[in-house]
C-alpha positions in Angstrom: 28.5 1.9 3.3 27.1 0.7 0.0 24.7 2.3 -2.4 22.0 0.9 -0.8 22.6 1.6 2.5 22.2 5.1 1.3 19.4 4.6 -0.2 18.0 3.5 3.5 18.0 7.5 4.2 15.3 8.0 1.9 11.9 8.4 3.6 8.8 6.7 3.1 5.4 6.0 4.1 3.6 3.1 4.8 0.2 2.7 2.8 -2.6 -0.4 2.4 -2.7 0.1 -1.2 -6.5 -2.3 -1.9 -8.1 -3.6 -5.2 -10.8 -6.2 -6.0 -9.9 -9.6 -7.7 -13.3 -9.8 -9.2 -15.7 -9.6 -6.0 -12.9 -10.4 -3.7 -11.3 -7.7 -1.7 -7.6 -7.9 -1.9 -4.3 -5.7 -1.3 -0.8 -5.6 0.4 1.2 -2.8 1.9 3.4 -0.3 -0.1 5.7 2.2 0.9 6.1 4.1 -2.2 3.2 5.9 -2.9 3.5 9.7 -4.2 1.3 12.5 -5.4 2.4 13.5 -9.1 0.1 16.4 -10.2 -2.0 18.4 -8.4 -4.4 19.4 -11.3 -6.6 16.9 -11.8 -4.3 14.3 -9.4 -2.2 11.6 -10.3 -0.5 9.6 -7.8 1.9 6.5 -8.2 3.5 4.2 -6.3 5.8 0.9 -7.2 4.7 -2.8 -6.7 6.5 -6.1 -7.2 5.5 -8.1 -10.8 5.7 -10.9 -7.9 2.7 -9.5 -5.5 -0.4 -10.9 -6.4 -2.0 -7.1 -6.2 0.2 -6.4 -9.1 -2.2 -8.8 -11.4 -5.4 -7.8 -9.5 -5.2 -4.1 -10.4 -4.0 -4.6 -13.8 -7.4 -6.5 -14.5 -9.6 -4.0 -12.3 -8.3 -0.7 -13.3 -8.6 0.7 -10.1 -7.6 1.0 -6.5 -7.5 2.4 -3.5 -4.7 3.6 -0.9 -5.4 4.2 3.1 -2.7 6.0 4.7 -1.9 4.0 7.6 -1.3 5.6 11.4 1.6 5.0 13.6 -1.5 3.6 15.7 -2.4 1.3 13.1 -3.5 -2.0 13.9 0.0 -4.6 13.2 -2.8 -6.8 12.1 -3.0 -5.2 9.4 0.6 -4.8 8.4 1.0 -8.7 9.2 -2.2 -9.8 6.9 -1.6 -7.6 4.0 2.2 -7.0 4.1 3.2 -10.9 4.7 0.6 -12.9 3.2 -0.4 -13.6 -0.6 -3.8 -12.8 -1.7 -3.1 -15.8 -4.2 -3.2 -18.2 -1.3 -5.6 -16.8 1.2 -8.5 -13.8 1.9 -6.7 -11.4 3.7 -9.8 -9.8 4.3 -11.5 -12.8 6.3 -12.0 -12.9 9.8 -11.9 -9.9 12.5 -8.4 -9.3 12.4 -8.8 -5.9 11.8 -11.0 -3.3 10.5 -11.9 -2.7 7.0 -15.3 -1.3 4.5 -16.2 -1.0 1.2 -15.5 2.7 0.4 -16.1 4.1 -3.4 -16.2 0.4 -4.3 -13.3 -0.9 -3.2 -12.1 -1.8 0.3 -10.0 0.4 2.6 -8.4 0.1 6.1 -11.0 1.8 8.2 -9.0 2.5 11.4 -6.4 4.1 12.9 -5.9 5.8 9.3 -4.7 9.5 8.2 -7.2 9.2 5.2 -7.5 7.3 1.8 -8.1 8.2 -1.8 -9.4 5.8 -4.8 -8.1 6.2 -8.4 -8.1 4.7 -12.2 -5.3 3.4 -13.8 -4.2 5.4 -16.1 -0.4 3.8 -16.8 1.6 1.0 -16.0 5.3 1.2 -16.5 7.6 -1.9 -16.7 10.7 -1.2 -14.2 12.4 -4.4 -14.3 11.2 -6.5 -11.0 8.3 -3.8 -10.6 6.0 -1.8 -12.2 5.3 1.6 -11.6 1.6 2.4 -11.5 0.0 5.8 -12.0 -3.6 6.9 -11.2 -5.9 9.2 -11.3 -7.6 10.3 -7.9 -11.1 9.9 -8.3 -12.4 10.1 -4.3 -11.1 11.2 -1.3 -11.8 10.1 2.0 -10.8 12.6 5.1 -10.5 12.0 8.6 -10.2 14.0 11.4 -8.4 12.3 13.8 -5.1 14.1 14.2 -3.4 10.5 14.2 0.8 10.7 12.4 1.0 9.2 9.5 3.4 5.8 9.8 6.7 6.5 8.2 8.8 3.7 7.1 11.8 4.5 9.7 8.9 4.4 12.3 7.9 0.8 11.0 11.4 -0.3 11.5 12.4 1.4 14.3 9.4 1.1 16.5 7.2 -1.8 15.4 10.7 -3.9 14.8 9.2 -4.5 10.9 10.9 -6.5 8.7 11.1 -5.9 4.5 9.1 -8.5 2.5 10.8 -9.8 -0.2 8.8 -8.0 -2.9 9.3 -4.7 -1.0 11.7 -2.3 -3.1 13.4 -2.1 0.4 13.8 -5.8 0.7 17.9 -6.7 2.4 17.3 -10.1 2.8 18.9 -11.5 6.3 21.5 -8.8 7.2 
């Protein structure tokens, strides 16, 4: 077992990270969101520098994270995780349900909650950046859905990691 194989035993969630590119909603799927502090809550996540959403967050200084459930519409992951906002409007059409909340786009169906945050810091991590944001608003959802884990995504959805994901393994 290689060092990278061992890292696959780390647990992750699956989240829709969203922001605005000017007036246009954009976003991507991430698996590395964590709460850093509880007083004046800070959250952190990593994101590939090659991801279109990376630059949009640096410009906008605000983002939202929707906590995906195991019942999430697969189109959310397909559209936000495997297409680029550089080439397409990921929120166009009726492939999944979303809304503006707290001034930002969020997924509005089959989520376990959402929060918006203001960017506090961006740390260089070679191919990725670690973003830290202060939570501004939270959205509770009373639906008893189970949060999607990355393991569930791989085992049940049979999903793969896109090339920009920190867990990308190529063709193995």
